[in-house]
MMTF fields as JSON, N, C-alpha, C and O atoms, coordinates in Angstrom:
{
  "mmtfVersion": "1.0.0",
  "mmtfProducer": "UNKNOWN",
  "numBonds": 403,
  "numAtoms": 404,
  "numGroups": 101,
  "numChains": 1,
  "numModels": 1,
  "chainsPerModel": [1],
  "groupsPerChain": [101],
  "chainIdList": ["A"],
  "bondAtomList": [4, 2, 8, 6, 12, 10, 16, 14, 20, 18, 24, 22, 28, 26, 32, 30, 36, 34, 40, 38, 44, 42, 48, 46, 52, 50, 56, 54, 60, 58, 64, 62, 68, 66, 72, 70, 76, 74, 80, 78, 84, 82, 88, 86, 92, 90, 96, 94, 100, 98, 104, 102, 108, 106, 112, 110, 116, 114, 120, 118, 124, 122, 128, 126, 132, 130, 136, 134, 140, 138, 144, 142, 148, 146, 152, 150, 156, 154, 160, 158, 164, 162, 168, 166, 172, 170, 176, 174, 180, 178, 184, 182, 188, 186, 192, 190, 196, 194, 200, 198, 204, 202, 208, 206, 212, 210, 216, 214, 220, 218, 224, 222, 228, 226, 232, 230, 236, 234, 240, 238, 244, 242, 248, 246, 252, 250, 256, 254, 260, 258, 264, 262, 268, 266, 272, 270, 276, 274, 280, 278, 284, 282, 288, 286, 292, 290, 296, 294, 300, 298, 304, 302, 308, 306, 312, 310, 316, 314, 320, 318, 324, 322, 328, 326, 332, 330, 336, 334, 340, 338, 344, 342, 348, 346, 352, 350, 356, 354, 360, 358, 364, 362, 368, 366, 372, 370, 376, 374, 380, 378, 384, 382, 388, 386, 392, 390, 396, 394, 400, 398],
  "bondOrderList": [1, 1, 1, 1, 1, 1, 1, 1, 1, 1, 1, 1, 1, 1, 1, 1, 1, 1, 1, 1, 1, 1, 1, 1, 1, 1, 1, 1, 1, 1, 1, 1, 1, 1, 1, 1, 1, 1, 1, 1, 1, 1, 1, 1, 1, 1, 1, 1, 1, 1, 1, 1, 1, 1, 1, 1, 1, 1, 1, 1, 1, 1, 1, 1, 1, 1, 1, 1, 1, 1, 1, 1, 1, 1, 1, 1, 1, 1, 1, 1, 1, 1, 1, 1, 1, 1, 1, 1, 1, 1, 1, 1, 1, 1, 1, 1, 1, 1, 1, 1],
  "groupList": [{"groupName": "MET", "atomNameList": ["N", "CA", "C", "O"], "elementList": ["N", "C", "C", "O"], "formalChargeList": [0, 0, 0, 0], "bondAtomList": [1, 0, 2, 1, 3, 2], "bondOrderList": [1, 1, 2], "singleLetterCode": "M", "chemCompType": "L-PEPTIDE LINKING"}, {"groupName": "LYS", "atomNameList": ["N", "CA", "C", "O"], "elementList": ["N", "C", "C", "O"], "formalChargeList": [0, 0, 0, 0], "bondAtomList": [1, 0, 2, 1, 3, 2], "bondOrderList": [1, 1, 2], "singleLetterCode": "K", "chemCompType": "L-PEPTIDE LINKING"}, {"groupName": "HIS", "atomNameList": ["N", "CA", "C", "O"], "elementList": ["N", "C", "C", "O"], "formalChargeList": [0, 0, 0, 0], "bondAtomList": [1, 0, 2, 1, 3, 2], "bondOrderList": [1, 1, 2], "singleLetterCode": "H", "chemCompType": "L-PEPTIDE LINKING"}, {"groupName": "TYR", "atomNameList": ["N", "CA", "C", "O"], "elementList": ["N", "C", "C", "O"], "formalChargeList": [0, 0, 0, 0], "bondAtomList": [1, 0, 2, 1, 3, 2], "bondOrderList": [1, 1, 2], "singleLetterCode": "Y", "chemCompType": "L-PEPTIDE LINKING"}, {"groupName": "VAL", "atomNameList": ["N", "CA", "C", "O"], "elementList": ["N", "C", "C", "O"], "formalChargeList": [0, 0, 0, 0], "bondAtomList": [1, 0, 2, 1, 3, 2], "bondOrderList": [1, 1, 2], "singleLetterCode": "V", "chemCompType": "L-PEPTIDE LINKING"}, {"groupName": "ARG", "atomNameList": ["N", "CA", "C", "O"], "elementList": ["N", "C", "C", "O"], "formalChargeList": [0, 0, 0, 0], "bondAtomList": [1, 0, 2, 1, 3, 2], "bondOrderList": [1, 1, 2], "singleLetterCode": "R", "chemCompType": "L-PEPTIDE LINKING"}, {"groupName": "LEU", "atomNameList": ["N", "CA", "C", "O"], "elementList": ["N", "C", "C", "O"], "formalChargeList": [0, 0, 0, 0], "bondAtomList": [1, 0, 2, 1, 3, 2], "bondOrderList": [1, 1, 2], "singleLetterCode": "L", "chemCompType": "L-PEPTIDE LINKING"}, {"groupName": "ALA", "atomNameList": ["N", "CA", "C", "O"], "elementList": ["N", "C", "C", "O"], "formalChargeList": [0, 0, 0, 0], "bondAtomList": [1, 0, 2, 1, 3, 2], "bondOrderList": [1, 1, 2], "singleLetterCode": "A", "chemCompType": "L-PEPTIDE LINKING"}, {"groupName": "THR", "atomNameList": ["N", "CA", "C", "O"], "elementList": ["N", "C", "C", "O"], "formalChargeList": [0, 0, 0, 0], "bondAtomList": [1, 0, 2, 1, 3, 2], "bondOrderList": [1, 1, 2], "singleLetterCode": "T", "chemCompType": "L-PEPTIDE LINKING"}, {"groupName": "PRO", "atomNameList": ["N", "CA", "C", "O"], "elementList": ["N", "C", "C", "O"], "formalChargeList": [0, 0, 0, 0], "bondAtomList": [1, 0, 2, 1, 3, 2], "bondOrderList": [1, 1, 2], "singleLetterCode": "P", "chemCompType": "L-PEPTIDE LINKING"}, {"groupName": "GLU", "atomNameList": ["N", "CA", "C", "O"], "elementList": ["N", "C", "C", "O"], "formalChargeList": [0, 0, 0, 0], "bondAtomList": [1, 0, 2, 1, 3, 2], "bondOrderList": [1, 1, 2], "singleLetterCode": "E", "chemCompType": "L-PEPTIDE LINKING"}, {"groupName": "GLY", "atomNameList": ["N", "CA", "C", "O"], "elementList": ["N", "C", "C", "O"], "formalChargeList": [0, 0, 0, 0], "bondAtomList": [1, 0, 2, 1, 3, 2], "bondOrderList": [1, 1, 2], "singleLetterCode": "G", "chemCompType": "PEPTIDE LINKING"}, {"groupName": "ILE", "atomNameList": ["N", "CA", "C", "O"], "elementList": ["N", "C", "C", "O"], "formalChargeList": [0, 0, 0, 0], "bondAtomList": [1, 0, 2, 1, 3, 2], "bondOrderList": [1, 1, 2], "singleLetterCode": "I", "chemCompType": "L-PEPTIDE LINKING"}, {"groupName": "SER", "atomNameList": ["N", "CA", "C", "O"], "elementList": ["N", "C", "C", "O"], "formalChargeList": [0, 0, 0, 0], "bondAtomList": [1, 0, 2, 1, 3, 2], "bondOrderList": [1, 1, 2], "singleLetterCode": "S", "chemCompType": "L-PEPTIDE LINKING"}, {"groupName": "GLN", "atomNameList": ["N", "CA", "C", "O"], "elementList": ["N", "C", "C", "O"], "formalChargeList": [0, 0, 0, 0], "bondAtomList": [1, 0, 2, 1, 3, 2], "bondOrderList": [1, 1, 2], "singleLetterCode": "Q", "chemCompType": "L-PEPTIDE LINKING"}, {"groupName": "CYS", "atomNameList": ["N", "CA", "C", "O"], "elementList": ["N", "C", "C", "O"], "formalChargeList": [0, 0, 0, 0], "bondAtomList": [1, 0, 2, 1, 3, 2], "bondOrderList": [1, 1, 2], "singleLetterCode": "C", "chemCompType": "L-PEPTIDE LINKING"}, {"groupName": "PHE", "atomNameList": ["N", "CA", "C", "O"], "elementList": ["N", "C", "C", "O"], "formalChargeList": [0, 0, 0, 0], "bondAtomList": [1, 0, 2, 1, 3, 2], "bondOrderList": [1, 1, 2], "singleLetterCode": "F", "chemCompType": "L-PEPTIDE LINKING"}, {"groupName": "ASP", "atomNameList": ["N", "CA", "C", "O"], "elementList": ["N", "C", "C", "O"], "formalChargeList": [0, 0, 0, 0], "bondAtomList": [1, 0, 2, 1, 3, 2], "bondOrderList": [1, 1, 2], "singleLetterCode": "D", "chemCompType": "L-PEPTIDE LINKING"}, {"groupName": "ASN", "atomNameList": ["N", "CA", "C", "O"], "elementList": ["N", "C", "C", "O"], "formalChargeList": [0, 0, 0, 0], "bondAtomList": [1, 0, 2, 1, 3, 2], "bondOrderList": [1, 1, 2], "singleLetterCode": "N", "chemCompType": "L-PEPTIDE LINKING"}, {"groupName": "TRP", "atomNameList": ["N", "CA", "C", "O"], "elementList": ["N", "C", "C", "O"], "formalChargeList": [0, 0, 0, 0], "bondAtomList": [1, 0, 2, 1, 3, 2], "bondOrderList": [1, 1, 2], "singleLetterCode": "W", "chemCompType": "L-PEPTIDE LINKING"}],
  "groupTypeList": [0, 1, 2, 3, 4, 5, 6, 7, 3, 8, 4, 9, 10, 6, 11, 11, 10, 6, 6, 8, 4, 7, 10, 6, 10, 10, 12, 13, 7, 8, 14, 15, 8, 0, 6, 5, 0, 12, 10, 16, 17, 9, 7, 10, 7, 12, 8, 11, 4, 3, 4, 17, 11, 5, 4, 12, 11, 14, 7, 18, 8, 9, 0, 17, 8, 4, 11, 2, 9, 17, 8, 3, 18, 7, 3, 17, 11, 6, 5, 13, 8, 5, 12, 13, 14, 9, 10, 16, 10, 11, 6, 19, 14, 10, 7, 6, 14, 12, 6, 5, 9],
  "groupIdList": [1, 2, 3, 4, 5, 6, 7, 8, 9, 10, 11, 12, 13, 14, 15, 16, 17, 18, 19, 20, 21, 22, 23, 24, 25, 26, 27, 28, 29, 30, 31, 32, 33, 34, 35, 36, 37, 38, 39, 40, 41, 42, 43, 44, 45, 46, 47, 48, 49, 50, 51, 52, 53, 54, 55, 56, 57, 58, 59, 60, 61, 62, 63, 64, 65, 66, 67, 68, 69, 70, 71, 72, 73, 74, 75, 76, 77, 78, 79, 80, 81, 82, 83, 84, 85, 86, 87, 88, 89, 90, 91, 92, 93, 94, 95, 96, 97, 98, 99, 100, 101],
  "secStructList": [7, 3, 3, 3, 3, 3, 3, 5, 7, 7, 7, 4, 4, 4, 1, 1, 7, 7, 3, 3, 7, 3, 3, 3, 3, 3, 7, 1, 1, 1, 7, 3, 3, 3, 1, 1, 7, 7, 3, 3, 7, 1, 1, 1, 7, 5, 7, 7, 7, 3, 3, 6, 6, 3, 3, 7, 1, 1, 7, 7, 7, 7, 7, 1, 5, 7, 7, 7, 6, 6, 1, 4, 4, 4, 1, 1, 1, 7, 7, 3, 3, 3, 7, 7, 6, 6, 6, 2, 2, 2, 2, 6, 6, 6, 6, 6, 6, 6, 1, 7, 7],
  "xCoordList": [7.651, 7.215, 6.462, 5.955, 6.839, 6.028, 5.017, 4.729, 3.818, 2.646, 3.125, 4.141, 1.75, 1.022, 0.319, -0.136, -0.176, -1.514, -1.967, -1.23, -3.575, -4.008, -5.023, -5.254, -5.577, -5.998, -7.091, -6.768, -8.332, -8.759, -9.992, -11.146, -9.583, -9.869, -11.22, -10.889, -12.267, -12.805, -12.369, -11.764, -12.849, -11.829, -13.043, -12.941, -13.635, -14.866, -13.93, -13.643, -13.64, -12.844, -12.404, -12.497, -11.938, -11.485, -12.51, -12.424, -14.181, -14.858, -15.397, -16.396, -13.857, -13.844, -12.83, -12.932, -11.879, -11.199, -10.126, -10.147, -8.966, -7.426, -7.19, -7.396, -6.296, -5.758, -4.145, -3.275, -3.807, -2.82, -1.958, -2.529, -0.811, 0.03, 0.934, 1.424, 0.722, 2.831, 2.86, 2.291, 3.746, 4.642, 4.674, 4.677, 4.739, 4.285, 5.58, 5.901, 6.023, 7.028, 5.956, 5.529, 5.93, 4.651, 5.61, 6.729, 5.405, 5.944, 4.964, 5.392, 3.696, 3.1, 1.549, 1.283, 1.096, -0.618, -1.805, -2.98, -1.318, -1.892, -1.545, -2.152, 0.099, 0.436, 1.766, 2.225, 2.115, 2.959, 3.969, 3.284, 5.218, 5.467, 5.26, 5.03, 5.477, 5.471, 6.246, 7.159, 7.064, 8.4, 7.924, 8.175, 7.254, 7.595, 6.346, 5.867, 5.12, 3.733, 3.411, 3.646, 3.15, 2.163, 1.232, 0.416, 0.767, 0.007, -0.575, -0.282, -1.474, -2.722, -3.408, -3.901, -3.915, -5.248, -6.386, -6.225, -7.756, -9.185, -9.02, -9.596, -7.84, -8.002, -6.669, -6.716, -5.962, -5.967, -3.908, -2.963, -3.956, -2.515, -1.556, -1.653, -0.75, 0.85, 0.884, 0.625, 1.149, 1.194, 2.11, 2.218, 2.663, 4.06, 4.207, 3.593, 5.813, 5.394, 6.533, 6.898, 6.709, 7.119, 7.812, 7.336, 9.436, 9.698, 11.258, 11.574, 11.99, 12.915, 12.922, 13.91, 11.447, 11.094, 10.696, 10.436, 10.58, 10.421, 9.684, 9.694, 8.46, 7.722, 8.201, 8.924, 7.739, 9.081, 7.594, 7.74, 6.585, 5.791, 5.43, 5.963, 3.815, 2.933, 1.704, 0.654, 2.404, 2.142, 1.601, 2.291, 0.651, 0.626, 1.105, 0.808, 2.279, 3.305, 2.417, 1.376, 2.57, 1.977, 2.599, 3.504, 1.931, 2.298, 3.791, 4.085, 4.17, 5.488, 4.954, 5.442, 3.723, 3.217, 1.811, 0.973, 1.843, 0.093, -0.448, -0.084, -1.571, -2.561, -2.03, -1.485, -1.975, -1.724, -3.264, -4.351, -2.844, -4.17, -4.982, -5.298, -4.899, -5.363, -6.882, -7.891, -6.248, -6.881, -8.524, -9.378, -8.437, -8.11, -10.337, -11.008, -10.564, -12.298, -12.258, -13.474, -12.07, -12.646, -12.788, -13.021, -12.405, -11.821, -13.208, -13.693, -14.505, -15.46, -14.366, -13.326, -15.279, -14.932, -12.986, -12.56, -12.316, -11.141, -11.702, -12.318, -11.19, -11.19, -9.494, -8.616, -9.566, -7.932, -8.623, -9.622, -6.661, -6.507, -5.102, -4.357, -5.016, -3.677, -2.936, -3.295, -2.325, -1.644, -0.169, 0.297, 0.625, 1.969, 3.488, 3.388, 4.562, 5.314, 6.09, 6.975, 5.897, 6.592, 4.892, 5.098, 4.021, 2.748, 2.845, 2.299, 3.849, 4.085, 5.647, 5.921, 6.328, 7.57, 7.278, 8.309, 6.441, 6.232, 5.853, 6.662, 4.486, 4.246, 5.646, 6.018, 6.112, 7.084, 8.223, 9.032, 8.595, 8.944, 8.366, 8.976, 6.755, 6.481, 6.739, 6.978, 6.627, 6.011, 7.596, 7.624, 8.713, 10.584, 10.722, 11.92, 10.298, 10.109, 9.256, 8.921, 8.636, 7.791, 8.008, 7.929, 8.412, 9.246, 10.08, 10.617, 10.713, 12.25, 12.775, 12.478, 13.601, 13.768, 14.292, 14.697],
  "yCoordList": [8.584, 7.145, 6.261, 6.669, 5.32, 4.26, 3.96, 3.538, 3.992, 3.506, 2.177, 2.034, 1.402, 0.367, 0.074, 0.023, -0.419, -0.053, -1.255, -1.724, -1.631, -2.709, -1.193, -0.305, -1.234, -0.186, -1.221, -2.346, -0.509, -1.291, -0.15, 0.063, 0.322, 1.042, 1.667, 2.343, 1.314, 1.725, 2.583, 3.653, 1.818, 2.245, 2.61, 1.779, 3.222, 2.89, 2.557, 1.457, 3.551, 3.113, 1.307, 0.557, 1.31, -0.847, -1.818, -2.853, -0.743, -1.874, -2.787, -3.506, -2.438, -3.392, -2.292, -1.073, -3.312, -2.043, -2.999, -4.058, -1.989, -2.117, -2.05, -1.204, -3.963, -3.936, -3.955, -4.507, -3.205, -2.358, -3.021, -3.187, -3.164, -2.979, -1.521, -1.068, -1.209, -0.646, -0.109, -0.472, 0.817, 1.597, 2.3, 2.445, 3.609, 5.064, 5.795, 5.344, 6.405, 6.844, 8.887, 9.826, 8.805, 10.176, 11.217, 11.034, 12.372, 13.366, 14.78, 15.933, 14.389, 15.723, 14.698, 13.499, 15.567, 14.912, 15.099, 15.459, 14.888, 14.789, 14.564, 14.77, 13.882, 13.803, 12.383, 12.411, 11.294, 10.551, 10.131, 9.884, 10.161, 9.664, 8.031, 7.131, 8.116, 6.467, 5.69, 6.507, 3.995, 3.947, 2.831, 2.953, 1.763, 0.4, 0.479, 1.369, -0.57, -0.432, -2.279, -2.414, -2.839, -3.969, -3.894, -3.19, -4.696, -4.325, -5.591, -6.116, -5.818, -7.358, -7.219, -6.093, -8.304, -8.872, -8.745, -8.696, -8.705, -8.986, -10.502, -11.161, -10.73, -12.593, -12.554, -13.135, -11.85, -11.368, -11.549, -11.285, -12.013, -12.432, -11.082, -9.855, -11.944, -10.047, -9.914, -10.885, -8.916, -8.336, -7.274, -6.735, -7.158, -5.346, -5.394, -6.109, -3.852, -3.696, -2.157, -2.197, -1.131, -0.392, -0.042, -0.126, 0.498, 0.963, 1.222, 1.001, 1.863, 3.09, 3.784, 3.99, 4.265, 5.026, 4.792, 5.444, 3.341, 2.067, 1.726, 2.019, 0.433, 0.061, -1.075, -1.045, -2.992, -3.597, -4.825, -5.869, -4.994, -6.349, -5.183, -4.188, -5.712, -4.991, -4.068, -4.491, -2.789, -1.525, -0.116, 0.904, -0.166, 1.667, 2.745, 2.782, 4.038, 4.16, 4.685, 4.844, 5.303, 5.772, 7.507, 7.72, 8.263, 9.821, 9.525, 8.59, 10.416, 10.378, 10.816, 10.688, 11.391, 12.571, 11.577, 11.258, 11.335, 10.779, 11.625, 12.786, 10.922, 11.133, 10.571, 9.49, 10.907, 10.435, 9.087, 9.52, 7.561, 7.483, 6.656, 5.602, 8.6, 9.207, 10.229, 10.545, 10.546, 10.965, 10.343, 11.066, 9.15, 8.067, 7.44, 6.839, 7.854, 7.876, 9.931, 9.894, 10.594, 11.483, 11.599, 12.496, 9.704, 9.796, 9.464, 9.335, 9.174, 8.241, 6.636, 6.441, 6.126, 4.414, 3.952, 2.958, 4.183, 4.007, 3.578, 4.206, 2.342, 1.109, 1.373, 1.487, 1.409, 0.519, 0.21, 0.3, -0.405, -1.441, -1.656, -2.132, -1.175, -0.817, -2.198, -3.288, -1.992, -3.955, -3.352, -2.221, -5.047, -4.652, -4.719, -5.244, -4.043, -4.724, -5.441, -5.306, -6.747, -8.486, -8.481, -9.511, -8.312, -8.752, -8.006, -8.347, -6.577, -5.902, -6.784, -6.97, -7.121, -7.667, -9.306, -9.941, -9.795, -11.33, -10.807, -10.755, -10.346, -10.513, -9.443, -9.569, -8.645, -7.739, -9.184, -8.895, -10.343, -11.4, -12.635, -13.694, -12.517, -13.052, -12.591, -13.226, -10.863, -10.602, -10.216, -9.715, -10.527, -10.358, -12.178, -12.454, -12.803, -14.15, -14.631, -15.815, -13.405, -14.051, -13.403, -13.871, -11.782, -11.017, -11.116, -10.012, -11.8, -11.903, -13.205, -14.387, -12.269, -13.134, -13.941, -14.952],
  "zCoordList": [12.87, 13.781, 11.514, 10.469, 11.986, 10.768, 10.876, 11.996, 9.748, 10.404, 8.977, 8.297, 9.049, 8.022, 8.385, 9.527, 6.746, 6.502, 5.324, 4.455, 5.615, 4.534, 4.17, 4.991, 2.528, 2.338, 1.1, 0.719, 0.678, 0.057, -1.244, -0.875, -2.392, -2.571, -4.029, -5.004, -3.812, -5.382, -6.54, -6.482, -7.773, -8.32, -9.74, -10.643, -9.876, -10.904, -12.196, -12.668, -12.515, -13.724, -14.213, -15.184, -12.914, -12.715, -13.185, -13.846, -12.285, -11.544, -10.968, -10.972, -10.126, -9.311, -7.893, -7.751, -7.003, -5.732, -6.292, -6.919, -5.689, -5.195, -4.009, -3.139, -4.08, -3.362, -2.815, -3.488, -1.355, -1.379, 0.577, 1.654, 0.278, 2.182, 1.544, 0.509, 3.024, 2.48, 4.263, 5.292, 3.931, 4.945, 4.452, 3.229, 6.019, 5.968, 6.645, 7.745, 6.347, 6.885, 7.845, 7.173, 8.957, 9.269, 8.987, 9.468, 8.25, 8.531, 8.828, 8.883, 8.98, 9.621, 10.542, 10.634, 10.887, 11.659, 9.894, 9.814, 9.335, 7.84, 6.345, 5.294, 6.776, 5.228, 5.912, 7.054, 4.845, 5.724, 3.736, 2.744, 3.69, 3.072, 2.944, 3.752, 1.38, 0.819, 1.208, 1.324, 1.79, 1.522, 0.533, -0.666, 1.004, 0.659, 0.595, 1.298, -0.42, -0.734, -1.68, -2.881, -1.252, -2.061, -2.471, -1.876, -3.928, -4.576, -5.398, -6.472, -4.455, -5.123, -5.661, -5.73, -6.423, -7.405, -6.232, -5.013, -7.115, -6.102, -5.5, -4.634, -6.488, -5.249, -3.538, -2.453, -3.975, -2.765, -3.073, -2.329, -4.262, -4.767, -5.188, -5.199, -5.465, -4.684, -6.592, -7.302, -6.996, -8.094, -8.612, -9.714, -7.609, -7.848, -6.381, -5.589, -5.974, -5.044, -6.21, -7.385, -5.211, -5.136, -3.772, -2.64, -4.291, -3.54, -4.579, -5.748, -3.234, -3.836, -4.986, -5.691, -5.242, -6.608, -7.542, -8.553, -7.128, -9.058, -8.013, -6.818, -9.32, -9.791, -10.236, -11.233, -9.241, -9.383, -10.154, -9.517, -10.997, -11.158, -11.547, -12.038, -11.034, -12.125, -10.771, -10.287, -10.54, -9.544, -9.433, -9.406, -9.39, -9.557, -8.548, -7.354, -9.554, -8.977, -8.459, -9.096, -6.62, -5.097, -5.726, -6.532, -5.176, -4.803, -3.442, -2.697, -3.623, -2.571, -1.059, 0.064, -1.562, -0.383, -0.124, -0.967, 0.836, 0.957, 1.74, 1.924, 2.353, 3.243, 4.744, 4.524, 6.272, 6.865, 7.754, 8.135, 7.849, 7.407, 9.237, 9.788, 9.453, 10.736, 10.346, 10.978, 8.686, 7.904, 6.756, 6.243, 6.719, 5.928, 5.903, 5.064, 6.861, 7.379, 6.453, 6.264, 6.184, 5.223, 3.333, 2.522, 3.274, 1.765, 1.731, 2.855, 0.152, 0.197, -0.865, -1.494, -0.509, -1.303, -0.146, -0.732, 0.619, 1.005, 2.696, 3.557, 2.628, 3.883, 3.927, 3.072, 5.806, 5.691, 7.209, 7.921, 7.027, 9.051, 8.892, 8.036, 9.938, 10.941, 10.936, 11.382, 10.594, 10.278, 10.781, 10.637, 11.702, 13.009, 11.442, 10.333, 11.99, 11.168, 10.986, 10.141, 12.023, 11.113, 10.564, 9.921, 10.398, 9.035, 7.776, 6.727, 8.009, 7.142, 6.271, 5.086, 7.51, 6.696, 6.265, 6.043, 6.173, 5.909, 4.654, 3.728, 4.532, 2.996, 2.242, 1.076, 3.034, 1.63, 1.691, 0.809, 2.195, 2.091, 1.822, 1.973, 1.273, -0.248, -1.514, -2.54, -1.23, -2.167, -3.006, -4.13, -2.284, -3.428, -3.324, -3.384, -3.258, -4.258, -4.538, -4.582, -4.848, -6.291, -7.508, -8.644, -6.986, -8.224, -7.979, -8.063, -7.666, -8.133, -9.65, -9.824, -10.433, -11.844, -11.262, -11.836]
}
């Protein structure tokens, strides 16, 4: 089962928040595989993506296995919202247009 989420998490070392949206594949009740991710700056402009094990543009490389969205409330400084697949796909197409050389 796939999950689509918007994440905002506080990074004290950066003095702010990182914003991402992600497509995840459920592998258990507590874990998912990261399939695709879009990273944003604090003004919510797209800065980079992660797909097929590589980063395009400016984005952090996520772990291959991440927490299941149902577990996010256990993490301090993390806010998450589920989004729809069409919403994710729209953002993905926008990201590809921005990051295309």
